[in-house]
C-alpha positions as CSV (number, residue, x, y, z in Angstrom):
1,M,-0.1,0.0,0.1
2,P,2.8,2.7,0.6
3,F,4.1,2.5,-2.9
4,P,0.7,3.9,-4.7
5,R,0.6,6.8,-1.9
6,A,4.2,7.7,-2.5
7,I,3.6,8.2,-6.4
8,G,0.3,10.2,-5.9
9,T,2.3,12.3,-3.6
10,L,4.9,12.9,-5.9
11,R,2.9,13.7,-8.7
12,N,1.3,16.4,-6.8
13,V,4.2,18.0,-5.3
14,S,5.5,18.1,-8.9
15,Q,2.4,20.0,-10.2
16,K,2.6,22.6,-7.2
17,T,6.2,23.3,-8.0
18,K,5.6,23.5,-11.6
19,S,2.8,25.9,-11.4
20,K,4.9,28.2,-9.5
21,S,8.3,28.0,-11.0
22,V,7.0,29.2,-14.4
23,P,5.4,32.8,-13.7
24,E,3.4,34.1,-16.8
25,G,5.2,37.2,-18.1
26,R,3.7,40.1,-19.8
27,Q,1.5,39.5,-22.7
28,I,1.3,42.9,-24.6
29,I,-1.7,43.7,-26.2
30,A,-0.8,47.5,-27.6
31,S,1.6,50.1,-26.7
32,N,1.7,53.5,-27.2
33,R,5.1,54.5,-29.2
34,R,3.9,57.8,-29.9
35,A,3.4,58.8,-26.3
36,R,7.2,58.4,-25.8
37,F,7.9,60.6,-28.7
38,E,5.7,63.1,-27.6
39,Y,6.0,63.4,-24.0
40,E,8.9,63.2,-21.5
41,I,8.0,60.2,-19.1
42,L,9.0,61.2,-15.6
43,D,7.3,58.0,-13.7
44,T,5.4,55.3,-14.5
45,W,2.8,53.0,-12.9
46,E,1.0,50.0,-13.3
47,A,-3.0,49.9,-12.9
48,G,-5.4,47.3,-13.1
49,M,-8.6,47.8,-15.3
50,V,-12.2,47.2,-15.0
51,L,-13.6,45.7,-18.1
52,L,-16.6,44.0,-19.2
53,G,-16.6,40.5,-20.6
54,P,-16.6,41.2,-24.4
55,E,-13.8,43.9,-23.7
56,V,-11.7,41.2,-22.3
57,K,-12.1,38.7,-25.2
58,S,-11.2,41.5,-27.8
59,L,-8.0,42.5,-25.9
60,R,-7.3,38.9,-26.1
61,A,-7.7,39.0,-29.8
62,G,-5.3,42.2,-29.7
63,N,-7.9,44.7,-30.8
64,A,-6.8,47.9,-28.8
65,N,-5.3,51.3,-29.9
66,L,-4.2,53.7,-26.8
67,S,-2.7,56.3,-29.1
68,D,-5.6,59.0,-28.0
69,G,-5.8,57.8,-24.6
70,Y,-5.1,59.6,-21.4
71,A,-6.3,59.3,-17.8
72,V,-7.9,61.7,-15.2
73,T,-8.6,61.7,-11.6
74,K,-12.6,62.2,-10.7
75,R,-13.7,62.1,-7.2
76,G,-11.0,60.2,-6.1
77,E,-10.8,57.6,-8.8
78,L,-8.7,57.2,-11.6
79,W,-10.2,56.6,-15.2
80,L,-8.9,55.9,-18.5
81,L,-10.5,58.0,-21.3
82,N,-10.5,57.8,-25.2
83,A,-8.6,54.4,-24.9
84,H,-10.1,52.4,-28.0
85,I,-11.0,48.7,-27.5
86,S,-12.7,47.3,-30.6
87,P,-16.1,45.5,-30.4
88,Y,-15.9,42.1,-30.0
89,K,-17.8,40.5,-33.4
90,E,-19.2,37.3,-31.5
91,A,-20.7,39.6,-28.7
92,G,-23.5,40.9,-31.0
93,R,-25.3,43.8,-29.4
94,D,-23.7,43.2,-25.7
95,N,-20.9,45.2,-26.7
96,P,-19.9,48.5,-24.8
97,D,-18.8,51.5,-26.7
98,P,-15.4,51.3,-27.6
99,R,-14.2,54.5,-26.3
100,R,-16.0,54.6,-23.0
101,E,-14.6,55.4,-19.8
102,R,-12.8,52.9,-17.9
103,K,-12.0,52.9,-14.1
104,L,-8.4,52.1,-13.4
105,L,-7.4,50.3,-10.2
106,L,-4.6,51.8,-7.8
107,H,-4.5,51.9,-4.1
108,R,-5.9,55.1,-2.6
109,R,-2.4,56.7,-1.5
110,E,-1.1,55.9,-5.1
111,I,-4.1,57.9,-6.4
112,E,-3.7,60.8,-4.0
113,K,-0.2,61.2,-5.0
114,L,-0.8,60.9,-8.6
115,S,-3.4,63.8,-8.0
116,S,-1.4,66.0,-6.5
117,Q,1.3,65.8,-9.4
118,L,-1.2,66.1,-12.1
119,S,-2.3,69.6,-10.5
120,E,1.1,70.5,-11.5
121,R,0.7,72.8,-14.7
122,G,2.0,70.8,-17.6
123,L,1.7,67.2,-16.3
124,T,-0.7,64.5,-17.7
125,L,-1.1,60.7,-17.3
126,V,-1.0,58.9,-20.5
127,P,-1.3,55.1,-21.0
128,L,2.0,53.5,-22.6
129,S,1.3,49.9,-23.1
130,L,-1.6,47.8,-22.1
131,Y,-0.9,44.0,-21.5
132,F,-1.9,41.0,-19.5
133,K,-0.1,39.9,-16.4
134,N,-1.1,36.8,-14.7
135,G,-4.5,36.7,-16.8
136,R,-5.4,40.3,-15.5
137,A,-5.5,43.3,-17.7
138,K,-3.2,46.1,-16.7
139,V,-2.1,49.3,-18.2
140,E,1.3,51.1,-17.8
141,L,0.6,54.8,-17.1
142,G,3.3,57.6,-17.5
143,L,3.1,60.6,-15.7
144,A,4.3,63.1,-18.6
145,R,5.4,66.2,-19.6
146,G,4.9,67.4,-23.2
147,K,8.2,67.9,-25.1
148,K,9.0,70.9,-27.1
149,R,9.6,70.6,-30.4
150,Y,13.5,71.2,-30.5
151,D,13.1,68.3,-27.9
152,K,11.6,66.1,-30.7
153,R,14.2,66.9,-33.0
154,E,16.9,66.3,-30.9
155,T,15.2,62.7,-30.3
156,I,15.0,62.1,-33.9
157,K,18.8,63.2,-34.3
158,R,20.1,60.7,-31.6
159,R,17.9,57.8,-33.1
160,E,19.3,58.3,-36.6
161,Q,22.9,58.5,-34.9
162,D,22.0,55.3,-33.1
163,R,20.9,53.8,-36.6
164,E,24.0,54.8,-38.3
165,I,26.6,53.3,-35.4
166,A,24.3,49.8,-35.8
167,R,24.9,49.7,-39.6
168,A,28.6,50.5,-39.1
169,T,29.2,47.6,-36.7
170,R,27.2,45.2,-38.7
171,S,29.0,46.1,-42.0
172,R,32.5,45.9,-40.0
173,R,31.3,42.3,-38.4
174,R,30.7,41.2,-42.2
175,G,34.0,42.7,-43.1
Protein backbone atom coordinates (compact mmCIF):
# COMPACT_ATOMS: atom_id res chain seq x y z
CA MET A 1 0.00 0.00 0.00
CA PRO A 2 2.73 2.62 0.66
CA PHE A 3 3.90 2.46 -2.97
CA PRO A 4 0.79 4.00 -4.62
CA ARG A 5 0.63 6.74 -2.00
CA ALA A 6 4.24 7.70 -2.66
CA ILE A 7 3.59 8.04 -6.41
CA GLY A 8 0.48 10.15 -5.83
CA THR A 9 2.36 12.38 -3.45
CA LEU A 10 5.22 12.88 -5.88
CA ARG A 11 2.83 13.82 -8.68
CA ASN A 12 1.07 16.41 -6.51
CA VAL A 13 4.34 17.96 -5.38
CA SER A 14 5.65 18.22 -8.93
CA GLN A 15 2.42 19.86 -10.12
CA LYS A 16 2.55 22.44 -7.34
CA THR A 17 6.18 23.34 -7.93
CA LYS A 18 5.70 23.43 -11.68
CA SER A 19 2.92 26.02 -11.52
CA LYS A 20 4.91 28.23 -9.11
CA SER A 21 8.24 27.99 -10.92
CA VAL A 22 6.88 29.09 -14.31
CA PRO A 23 5.35 32.55 -13.79
CA GLU A 24 3.36 34.02 -16.63
CA GLY A 25 5.05 37.05 -18.15
CA ARG A 26 3.61 40.08 -19.83
CA GLN A 27 1.52 39.44 -22.89
CA ILE A 28 1.56 42.87 -24.54
CA ILE A 29 -1.64 43.80 -26.35
CA ALA A 30 -0.95 47.38 -27.42
CA SER A 31 1.74 49.96 -26.90
CA ASN A 32 1.67 53.71 -27.34
CA ARG A 33 4.96 54.45 -29.08
CA ARG A 34 3.85 57.94 -29.98
CA ALA A 35 3.51 58.89 -26.30
CA ARG A 36 7.20 58.22 -25.69
CA PHE A 37 8.02 60.52 -28.61
CA GLU A 38 5.54 63.30 -27.80
CA TYR A 39 6.12 63.35 -24.03
CA GLU A 40 8.96 63.19 -21.56
CA ILE A 41 8.02 60.32 -19.22
CA LEU A 42 8.82 61.25 -15.61
CA ASP A 43 7.40 58.22 -13.78
CA THR A 44 5.46 55.05 -14.61
CA TRP A 45 2.62 53.25 -12.80
CA GLU A 46 0.92 49.90 -13.32
CA ALA A 47 -2.86 49.88 -12.87
CA GLY A 48 -5.53 47.25 -13.22
CA MET A 49 -8.58 47.88 -15.40
CA VAL A 50 -12.28 47.28 -14.83
CA LEU A 51 -13.53 45.67 -18.06
CA LEU A 52 -16.64 43.97 -19.32
CA GLY A 53 -16.61 40.44 -20.76
CA PRO A 54 -16.61 41.33 -24.48
CA GLU A 55 -13.81 43.84 -23.88
CA VAL A 56 -11.59 41.16 -22.36
CA LYS A 57 -12.23 38.85 -25.31
CA SER A 58 -11.44 41.66 -27.72
CA LEU A 59 -8.19 42.40 -25.85
CA ARG A 60 -7.19 38.74 -26.02
CA ALA A 61 -7.64 39.03 -29.79
CA GLY A 62 -5.29 42.06 -29.70
CA ASN A 63 -7.83 44.72 -30.69
CA ALA A 64 -6.88 47.89 -28.81
CA ASN A 65 -5.51 51.34 -29.56
CA LEU A 66 -4.03 53.70 -26.94
CA SER A 67 -2.87 56.54 -29.18
CA ASP A 68 -5.46 59.14 -28.06
CA GLY A 69 -5.88 57.87 -24.51
CA TYR A 70 -5.23 59.68 -21.26
CA ALA A 71 -6.13 59.24 -17.60
CA VAL A 72 -7.79 61.65 -15.15
CA THR A 73 -8.85 61.61 -11.52
CA LYS A 74 -12.53 62.10 -10.70
CA ARG A 75 -13.87 62.01 -7.14
CA GLY A 76 -10.83 60.13 -5.85
CA GLU A 77 -10.90 57.53 -8.65
CA LEU A 78 -8.68 57.14 -11.69
CA TRP A 79 -10.33 56.85 -15.13
CA LEU A 80 -8.91 55.99 -18.56
CA LEU A 81 -10.47 58.07 -21.36
CA ASN A 82 -10.34 57.77 -25.16
CA ALA A 83 -8.63 54.37 -25.20
CA HIS A 84 -10.21 52.36 -28.01
CA ILE A 85 -11.04 48.68 -27.48
CA SER A 86 -12.68 47.34 -30.62
CA PRO A 87 -16.05 45.58 -30.31
CA TYR A 88 -15.91 41.79 -30.08
CA LYS A 89 -17.75 40.46 -33.15
CA GLU A 90 -19.26 37.39 -31.48
CA ALA A 91 -20.76 39.44 -28.62
CA GLY A 92 -23.47 40.90 -30.85
CA ARG A 93 -25.32 43.80 -29.27
CA ASP A 94 -23.77 43.31 -25.82
CA ASN A 95 -20.68 45.25 -26.86
CA PRO A 96 -20.04 48.46 -24.88
CA ASP A 97 -18.96 51.72 -26.51
CA PRO A 98 -15.35 51.27 -27.79
CA ARG A 99 -14.21 54.59 -26.26
CA ARG A 100 -16.10 54.42 -22.96
CA GLU A 101 -14.52 55.59 -19.70
CA ARG A 102 -12.79 52.70 -17.93
CA LYS A 103 -12.02 52.71 -14.22
CA LEU A 104 -8.40 52.07 -13.28
CA LEU A 105 -7.45 50.26 -10.09
CA LEU A 106 -4.72 51.70 -7.87
CA HIS A 107 -4.30 52.03 -4.13
CA ARG A 108 -5.84 55.15 -2.62
CA ARG A 109 -2.45 56.58 -1.60
CA GLU A 110 -1.14 56.13 -5.14
CA ILE A 111 -4.19 57.90 -6.59
CA GLU A 112 -3.78 60.78 -4.11
CA LYS A 113 -0.10 61.10 -5.00
CA LEU A 114 -0.90 61.09 -8.73
CA SER A 115 -3.69 63.61 -8.24
CA SER A 116 -1.36 66.05 -6.48
CA GLN A 117 1.24 65.61 -9.24
CA LEU A 118 -1.37 66.12 -11.97
CA SER A 119 -2.44 69.43 -10.45
CA GLU A 120 1.01 70.75 -11.43
CA ARG A 121 0.85 72.64 -14.71
CA GLY A 122 1.89 70.75 -17.84
CA LEU A 123 1.70 67.20 -16.47
CA THR A 124 -0.64 64.50 -17.72
CA LEU A 125 -1.14 60.74 -17.41
CA VAL A 126 -0.82 58.82 -20.68
CA PRO A 127 -1.19 55.08 -21.23
CA LEU A 128 2.10 53.60 -22.44
CA SER A 129 1.12 49.96 -22.88
CA LEU A 130 -1.75 47.57 -22.33
CA TYR A 131 -0.97 43.96 -21.41
CA PHE A 132 -2.07 40.85 -19.58
CA LYS A 133 -0.14 39.92 -16.46
CA ASN A 134 -1.06 36.62 -14.83
CA GLY A 135 -4.36 36.65 -16.73
CA ARG A 136 -5.38 40.16 -15.64
CA ALA A 137 -5.53 43.21 -17.90
CA LYS A 138 -3.10 45.93 -16.83
CA VAL A 139 -2.23 49.32 -18.22
CA GLU A 140 1.13 51.03 -17.77
CA LEU A 141 0.60 54.75 -17.17
CA GLY A 142 3.25 57.38 -17.57
CA LEU A 143 3.33 60.69 -15.75
CA ALA A 144 4.35 62.87 -18.67
CA ARG A 145 5.32 66.40 -19.60
CA GLY A 146 4.95 67.54 -23.21
CA LYS A 147 8.17 67.91 -25.19
CA LYS A 148 9.04 71.07 -27.05
CA ARG A 149 9.67 70.94 -30.80
CA TYR A 150 13.46 71.15 -30.37
CA ASP A 151 13.37 68.22 -27.93
CA LYS A 152 11.59 66.13 -30.57
CA ARG A 153 14.21 67.08 -33.16
CA GLU A 154 16.93 66.05 -30.74
CA THR A 155 15.23 62.68 -30.20
CA ILE A 156 15.05 62.09 -33.96
CA LYS A 157 18.71 63.08 -34.39
CA ARG A 158 19.80 60.71 -31.59
CA ARG A 159 17.75 57.85 -33.08
CA GLU A 160 19.32 58.38 -36.53
CA GLN A 161 22.82 58.44 -35.01
CA ASP A 162 22.15 55.16 -33.20
CA ARG A 163 20.99 53.60 -36.48
CA GLU A 164 24.16 54.76 -38.24
CA ILE A 165 26.31 53.25 -35.49
CA ALA A 166 24.41 49.97 -35.72
CA ARG A 167 24.85 49.88 -39.53
CA ALA A 168 28.58 50.58 -39.22
CA THR A 169 29.13 47.81 -36.67
CA ARG A 170 27.14 45.34 -38.78
CA SER A 171 29.14 46.14 -41.91
CA ARG A 172 32.42 45.77 -39.94
CA ARG A 173 31.41 42.34 -38.69
CA ARG A 174 30.65 41.19 -42.23
CA GLY A 175 33.96 42.69 -43.17
